[in-house]
C-alpha positions in Angstrom: 80.5 -41.3 -58.3 81.9 -43.8 -60.4 83.9 -41.7 -61.8 85.3 -40.4 -58.1 86.1 -44.4 -57.6 87.8 -44.9 -61.3 89.9 -41.6 -60.7 91.2 -42.9 -57.4 91.5 -46.6 -58.0 94.0 -45.1 -61.3 95.8 -43.1 -58.6 97.3 -46.2 -56.8 97.8 -48.0 -59.9 98.8 -45.6 -61.9 97.5 -42.4 -64.0 94.8 -41.2 -63.2 91.8 -39.6 -65.7 90.2 -35.9 -65.7 86.4 -35.5 -65.2 84.0 -33.2 -65.3 81.1 -32.4 -63.2 78.1 -30.0 -62.3 76.1 -29.8 -59.3 73.4 -27.5 -60.4 70.1 -26.0 -57.8 70.2 -28.6 -54.8 70.0 -27.6 -51.3 71.5 -29.8 -48.6 71.9 -29.6 -45.1 75.3 -31.7 -44.1 78.7 -31.7 -46.2 77.2 -29.1 -48.9 80.4 -29.5 -51.0 83.7 -31.6 -51.0 86.0 -31.0 -53.7 89.1 -33.2 -53.2 91.3 -36.2 -54.6 90.4 -38.7 -52.0 87.4 -38.8 -49.4 87.9 -41.9 -47.5 90.1 -43.8 -45.1 93.0 -44.7 -45.9 94.1 -48.0 -47.6 94.9 -49.8 -43.9 92.0 -49.1 -43.1 93.2 -45.7 -40.5 91.8 -41.7 -40.7 88.8 -40.4 -40.3 87.9 -40.4 -44.2 87.5 -36.6 -44.3 91.4 -35.2 -43.8 93.7 -37.6 -45.7 96.8 -36.8 -47.7 95.6 -35.5 -50.7 96.7 -37.1 -53.7 98.7 -35.4 -56.3 98.4 -38.2 -59.4 94.4 -38.0 -59.4 93.0 -34.6 -62.0 90.4 -32.7 -61.0 88.9 -30.8 -63.4 86.0 -28.1 -64.6 83.6 -28.8 -60.9 80.4 -26.6 -61.5 78.6 -25.8 -58.4 75.8 -23.7 -59.6 72.8 -22.3 -56.9 74.1 -24.7 -54.6 71.8 -24.2 -51.0 73.6 -25.0 -47.4 71.3 -24.4 -44.3 72.2 -25.5 -40.8 74.3 -28.5 -39.7 77.3 -28.3 -37.0 81.2 -28.0 -37.5 82.8 -29.5 -39.4 80.2 -30.5 -41.3 78.5 -27.5 -41.9 81.9 -26.3 -44.2 83.3 -26.5 -47.7 85.7 -28.7 -48.8 88.5 -28.0 -51.3 91.3 -30.3 -50.5 93.4 -31.1 -54.0 97.3 -31.2 -54.0 99.6 -28.0 -55.0 101.5 -30.2 -57.2 99.0 -30.7 -59.5 95.7 -28.2 -58.8 92.4 -28.3 -59.3 91.5 -26.6 -62.1 88.3 -25.1 -63.4 86.2 -24.7 -60.2 83.1 -22.5 -60.4 81.2 -21.4 -57.4 78.3 -19.6 -59.2 75.5 -18.4 -56.2 76.7 -21.0 -54.1 75.6 -19.7 -50.1 76.5 -21.8 -46.9 74.6 -20.6 -43.8 75.1 -22.2 -40.5 75.3 -20.9 -37.1 78.5 -23.1 -36.4 80.7 -20.3 -38.5 81.2 -18.3 -35.7 83.5 -20.5 -34.7 84.3 -22.8 -37.5 85.8 -22.3 -40.9 83.2 -22.0 -43.4 85.1 -23.1 -46.4 88.4 -26.0 -45.5 91.0 -25.5 -47.9 94.5 -27.1 -48.7 95.1 -23.1 -49.6 95.3 -20.9 -52.7 97.7 -22.7 -54.4 96.1 -26.4 -54.6 92.9 -24.9 -56.2 92.7 -22.5 -59.2 89.1 -21.4 -60.6 86.0 -18.6 -59.8 83.5 -17.3 -58.5 81.3 -15.8 -59.4 77.2 -14.3 -58.6 76.1 -14.3 -55.0 78.0 -16.5 -53.1 78.2 -16.3 -49.2 81.0 -17.2 -47.6 83.2 -16.1 -50.6 84.9 -19.3 -51.6 88.1 -17.5 -53.0 90.3 -17.6 -49.8 90.7 -21.0 -51.4 90.8 -20.4 -55.5 93.4 -18.6 -57.1 92.4 -17.3 -60.4 92.2 -19.5 -63.3 94.4 -17.1 -65.6 97.2 -17.6 -63.1 96.8 -21.4 -63.6 100.0 -22.5 -65.7 98.6 -25.6 -66.9 94.8 -25.1 -68.1 92.2 -27.3 -68.5 
């Protein structure tokens, strides 16, 4: 959390730092994953806090989700979010053995993302659903991590 707050503050006032994060072996009911540059209300208090504009000055790098399980919840709280900016994509994302299970997936999207141009990474192991609709291959990334 401290790293994310520091990144947001830096983005508002200048260059934002890159940071690494590991999320290993956890189980949750709602909002199983959120990868992105901003998750809060806008500075003027508007917005939902979930769908703000992505911030291109924040570097998001080397985020690893390993053995993550989520069960239940209703749309949209049961979805995983990959919200990055195409002009400065998230890089080095790893989804390994990530399983999201909710009845809401009949009508709602399992992953919410800003398209494959906004995030680069890999999906390995048993992932359900497959997060690759939100990721381009890290090999296709021109900046690297």
